[in-house]
N, C-alpha and C positions, 0 to 999 in steps of 0.2 A: 504494500500500500504506500503510495507516495503522499507525503504530507508537506505542506509548505505554509509560509506566513504564520498566522496565529495558531493554525492547527499543528504545525511543527513544534512551535514553542510549547503548546499544551502537551503534546505527546512526550517531548523531552522532559517536561516538568513532572508528569505523572509517572514516568519511569524512575524518577529519583525520589519523589516525596509523596507519600500516601496520605491523603486528607479525607476525612469523612465528616458528615454531620451526625449528631447523636441519633437522629431518626431515619437516616437514609443509608442504605448499603446496596450498591449495584454491581452486577457482574462486570468484570473488566472489559470483556469483549463488547457487551452492549454499550458500556460507557464510551469506549473509543469510537464505536460506530455513531453513537449519538453526538459525540463531540465534533465529528467532521462537519455536521450541519449547523452546529450552534456554538462553535469554539469561541467566536468573537464575543457572543453574548455571555458565555460562561466566564471568560477572562475579564470582561468589563464589570461583571457583578462580583467577581472574586469568589464565585461559588465553586469550590473544589471538592470533588467527591472521592469516595474510597476506592482503592484498588484491592480491597481485601478479597473480593471474589466470592465464589460459592463453594470452594473446595474445603469442606469441613476437615478433611484429614490434614491439610496443610495448616489450617488454623489451629488444630489441636497440637501439632508439633511445635508451633511457635507460641508456647505457653508463657505465662508471666513467671519470671524467676526472681524478680525483685521489685518491690514497690517503694518508691521514694516518698517519704512522708511530706505532705504539703500543708497539713493543718486545715484551716478553713479556706485555704487557697493562697497562691502567691502571685502578686501582680508583677509582671515583667516590665521593667522600665522601658520606655519608648526608645531610649538611646542605648540600650543594653549591648548591642552588637558593635564591636569596634575592630579597627584594623591599624596596622603599621604600614608605613611606606618608606622605602629607601630613597626613591627618586621622584616619583610623581608628587606634585604637578609640575615641577620645574625641570626634571631630568638633569643630565650632566653629559658633557662631551663624551661620546662613545657609549653611553648607556641611555636607552630610551625606555621608559616604563609606560605601557599603555594605560589609559585612564580606566578606572574601575567601571565595570558594567553590572554592578550590584549595589544595592542599598545597604547602608550601615549608619550607625548613629554616633560613633565616637572615633576621633583620631588621636592616637598617642604619638607624641613627638619623638620618643627615643629611637635612636638609630636612623634618623632621617639624614641621608648623605648627599642630598642634591647639590649642596655648595661645597662638598669636600668630605674627607673621612671623619671630621669631627662634628659635622652637622650643626645642630642647635645646642651643643653642650655648653655648659657655663664657660669653659675655657675658650670657646670660639666666639661667644657673644660678649665676653668681658676679658679680652686678652691681656690687658694691662691694668694696673691698679688705678682706680679713679675715686674721686671723693663725692661725686654727684651722679644722679641718674643721667643727666645730659652728657656728662663725661663718658659714661659707660656706652651710651648710644653712639657717640662720636668715635669711640675706640674701634668699632667694627660696624660702620654704617651699612655696608653691603649685606652683611649677615642679618642685621636687624630688618633691612628692607625685604630680604627674602623670607624671613619669618613672618613679616607683615602679610606678604602675598599668600603664603601657605595657609596661615591661620584664616585669613579672609576667604580663601577658596573653600575651606572646609566649613566655616561658619555660614557661608552663603547657602550651603546645601543643608543647613539645619543641624549640623553635627556638633556634639560637645567637644571642646578643646581640652585635652588631657595632656598637660605638659609635665615632663619628667626632668627634674634638676639632676644633672649628673656631669662629672668631669671637672675636677678642681684645676684651675689655672696654676701654672708653676709658681707664680708670684704669691699665691694664696696658700700653697701647700706647706704642710709641716715639714715634709722632706720630699723634694722634687725628684723622684725616680722616674725612669722611663718604664712605662707599663705596657701591657700587651694590648690594651684596647685603643691604642692610638694616642698621639699627642704626649705632652709632658705631664706627668703626675696626675692623671685623671682619677686614679683610684685612691689618692691620698686624702686623709682627713685634713681639715683646714687648720691653719695656725691660729686664726682669729675669726670667730664666728660672725663678727661685725661685717667682715668682707662679704660673707654669704648673705647676710641680712640686707645689705645695700643692693646687691644684685637682685634679690627677690623683690624688693620694693620697686626697683626700676622695671622689672619684668611685669609685675601686676599693674603698676601705674600706667604702662603703655597700652594695655589692652582692657583693663577693667574700670575705665572711667564711666561716669554716669551716662547712660544711654548708649554704651558701646554695642555695636552689632556683632562683635566677635570677642567676647570675654573668655578668659581662661577659667573654666568652671572647676577643674580638678588640677591640683598641684601635687605631684608625687615627689617626695624627697628621697632621691637616690634609687639606684637600680641594683638589685641582687647582691647585697653585702653578705659576706660570709665571715662571721666573727670567730670561727674556729681557727682561722689562720693567724691568730695572735695569742701569745702566751708568755707568762713569766718563765724564765729559764734559769737554771743553775748549770755550772760546768765543772768538770774535773779533767784537766788536761785537754784531750781531744774530744771528749764526749760531753754533749749538752743534754740536759734532762728537761723535758717538756712538762709543764705543771697544769695544763688544762684550765686556765683561769677563765676562758671564754666558752667552754663546752657546757652542755647541760649537766655535767657532773657524773654521767654514767657511761660515757663513751670512752673506751680504752684504746681505740685505734688512732694513731697519729694522723693528723691532716697533712701528712708529708709523704713524698715518694722520692726515691733516689733520683737525683737530677733536678729536683725542684730548686727554684731560686728563693733565697731568704735573705733578710737583712736584720740588723740588730740596732736597738735603741736602749738607752739607759737614763734613769732619772738622775744619775750621777755621771760617771765617766765610763766609757766602754773599756772592757778588758784589753790588756796589751795583746796585740795580734789581730784585733778587729778595727776596721776603719768606718767612720761615720759616712753614711750615704753609699756604701759599697755592697752590692749584691754578692752573695756567696751561693755555692751549690751544695745540696745535700749529698754527701758521699756514701754514707752507710747508715742503716737504721737497726737498732736492737731494742725491741720493746718500746719504752718511752724515751729512749736515748738515741741520739744521732750525732754524726760527725759532719764537718763541712770542709770544703776545699775552695780554693780561689778560682779554679777553673773546673769545668765539668770533667769528672773522672780523675782530677789531679790529686796530689798528696793531701792528706788530712792536716788541718791547721791546729796547732796547739796554742791555747790562750791561757792567760793568767792575770790575776789581780783585777782592778776595776772597782767601781763603787756604785752604790744605789741599786735600784731594781733593774735587772737586765730583762729585756723582752726580745723575743724572736718573732718576726713577721714574715708570713709567706707572701710572696708577690702575687696577690690575688688579682683577678681580671678587673673587678669592679670596686673593691674596697679592702684595704689592709689595716684599717684602724680598729680600735676597740669599740664595743657596743656603746660605751659611754660617750665616745666621740660622736657616734651617729645620733645618739639621743640629744646631745648638745646642738648638733647641726639641725636636727628636726625642730628643736625649740626655736632656734634663730629664724628658720624659714617660716614656721607657723606664725610667730608673733609679727614678723615683717609683713607677710601676706595679709593677715587679718587687719593690720593697721591701715591698709589701703582699701581692702574690700572684705568685709566680715563674712560675706556669703561664699567666698571661694572655699572649696572643700580641700583640706590638706590630707594627703594619703601617705601612709607609711611607706617605707622602702618596699619595692616589689621583691618579696623573698622567694628563693628557689631552693632546691635541695631535696633530700629524701623526705623531709617533714616527719622523720622518725623522732620519737621522744628522746633518743640519744643524740640527735643532731638537729636541734630545733632552734632555728634562727629567730622565729617569730617571738617566742617567749623571752629569749635573750634580749631582744631589742625592747620589748614592752617593759621588762623589769630593769632595764639599764638606767642608772642614775645620770641626770644631765649636768651634774656638778653644781647645781644651784637649787637643790631641794626638790626637784621634780624627777619624772621618769619618762622614758620613751612613750609610754602609753598616754601621757598627758598631752602629746603634741601631734595627734592625728585624729581625723574625723572618720577614717575607715582604714581597714587593713587590706593590703594588696599582696597577692602571691602568684607564683608562676608554676602551675602544676606540670606542664609539659607531659612527660610520660611517667610522672611520679607515682609511686605506690606507698602505702603507709608502712610497709615492712621493708622497703628497700629492695624488694625482689625484682626479677625481670618478668613477672607475670603481667598480663594486660592491665592497663591503668584502671584504677578503681576510684574514679573521680568523686563519687558520693562519699566514699570512705575518707578520701583525702580532705574534702571539705569539712567533714565531721571532725577530723583530727585537728585541723586548723582552728575550728570553732572551740574545741576543747582546750587548745593551747591558749587562746585568747581569754576564755573564761578563767582558766587556771592562773592567768597573770593578773587577775582582779579587774578585768575589763568587762563591762556589762554585756550580756548576751545580745543586746540590741545593737552593738557596734556593727556597722555594715562591713561586709567582706566583698571583695571583687577580684576578678582574675584579670590582671593587666598584661599578661602574656600567656599564650599557649600555641604550640605548634610542634612540628617534628621535622627532622631532616631525613628524607627518604634515601638520600645518597650516602648518608653516613654509615660507616661500618658498625657503629654502636647503636644505631637506631633500633628500637625494640620492634619485634615482628608485628605487634598489634597495629602499628601505624603504617606498615607497608602493605601495598596492594598492587595488583597487576594493572589496575585501571583507575582513572581519575574519578569515575562515578563512585566507586567503593570508598576511596579516600574522602570524597566529598561527604558521604554519609557519616563517616566516622567523625569528621569535624563537627557536623551539625548535631550528631548524637551527644557529643560532649557539651555543646552549647545548650541543648535541651535540658540535660541533667543539671548543668550549672544554673540555668534559669529556675528550674523547679526547686533547687536548693536555696534560692533566695539571693544569689549573687547579684550585685548591683550592676556589674559590667562583665563582659567576656570579650577580651580584645585579642584577636588572632595575630600571630607573627609569622609571615608578613605577606603583603600583596605581591611584591616583586622580587622575592628571594626564594631559596630552596627549602624553606622550613614548613611548607604546607603540602608536601607531596612531591610527585615526580616533576611537576612543572610549576612555575609561578602561577598564582591565582589569575594574574592578568591574562594568561593563555589557557585557562581551564574553563571551558563553558559549563561543565558539570558543577564545579565549585561555585562559580559565580551565580548560577541558577539557584542552587540550594540556599546560598547565603541571602540572595535577594528574597526568596520566598520566606526564609526565617524572619528577616527583618520586617517584611510586610504583613506577616500573618501571626507571628508569635509575639514580637515586641509590642508592648502596650496592652497586651491581653492578660487575663487572669487564668493561671493554671490551677485546675481543681484536682487533677490526678496525674501521676507520672509513673510509668511502668517500664521495666527493662525486660525484654522478651528473650526467649531461649536462643533466637537467631542472632542476638546482639542488637536488634532494633530497639528503638526507644519510642514509646507511645505516650503522648500527652493529651489530656482532655481539657478544653477551655470552657470558661463560663459562658462564652457566646455560642456553645453547642458544637463547635468543631472538634474533631479528633484528628491529631496529626501523628503519623507513624513514619519514622525515618529508619 
């Protein structure tokens, strides 16, 4: 059968997303035959029907294996579905990113690279120390102008602007090391939180003035810190002992591997044999002890003397400071942003990792002192996390998103934060080309991967997440091809935004086939 125009669109849609009304169930063949003569009307009315069919045996096989509790119902925010972009809408020489052909409600700024590898990071928008907002703007006028354009482009489409503060400029860093995420010192804690506060005030003042058509509604303070990469240490000759000052207290595995780069700081003077600002390599590990070398695989270094508290820091991709450093930075950003616009929502750092009780960055941050009588939990309006292919037990089993969300909620409540504190997913994706990608996310076709994406979004919505932001439109983290080139993924995301967002979920079930079925208060039933 040859289908074209709206009929083709309808056919492609119904082969990816099954939708029914509570009172209507039609045979698939009859439905397709009927759709050929009334597709335009059906699409115009948004009346989408079930592909459940009449095969009772098939229905029996695809039984309910898990029910997600939704209480009296969960209202999905209209701007729930979000996306990251590396290049669109400005692109960059040699890299062209097609415009999105799907609807979504939120744009997250992190890892936008249209103007270069540092994008809209703090270090790129504020490259030199300034004393006024106007000075900050003048220090990088072309970057601010590009940010103006990108924000206005998304805001004009009715999207929430979700800006992530990340990337410490070298002039503001406590110790300016070269880090793996590009630029100088982006993962370093700040030496003076007032520098961060001034930048935040400049950022919010530029976009959140009275009557602004493009305000920043969500301000996320940092991306994926890992506090286990910092610890007090002692040493005896060539061997250092890790004291786990930043772990949850029950993890006995070192956050180190042979070949990792580390550096040392002290509240007094460094031991003889160590140099300030110098990365070293982990040479050997024995239990909680390790030795270091000046070059990878080189001879072990012997150290002696020194004073004060010695700390060892792993050169983390996004943050090598202590949790207390992050709490102090969150406080500075929170107070600065709220002083300009009290309505802006301040979001915790976007946490990632196993989310296992033995490696729990969420609780570590929420309980971290800010050095001025408060704690990390005092300086955020919502908690963000990045589940990716996370499981609650650290296994390689298929992702258990509902269980992960429950674990995060348990961590939040355990840290003394009210259960009403909103949670949101500010990144999720997977890299199909990666040798370490878990098999659940891999599929031989785009349609299957598209279903897995939307199934996660459905579970996330039913669990009450405030946002679910996928990573990313024009990179390799959402399957075999970028979303920009995947009709299947664009189609399903478009349907999710148009038919799930803004609605009330009254039930959510996971089926034996892996499909997810949600019932809405408006009478529709969606099965993906």
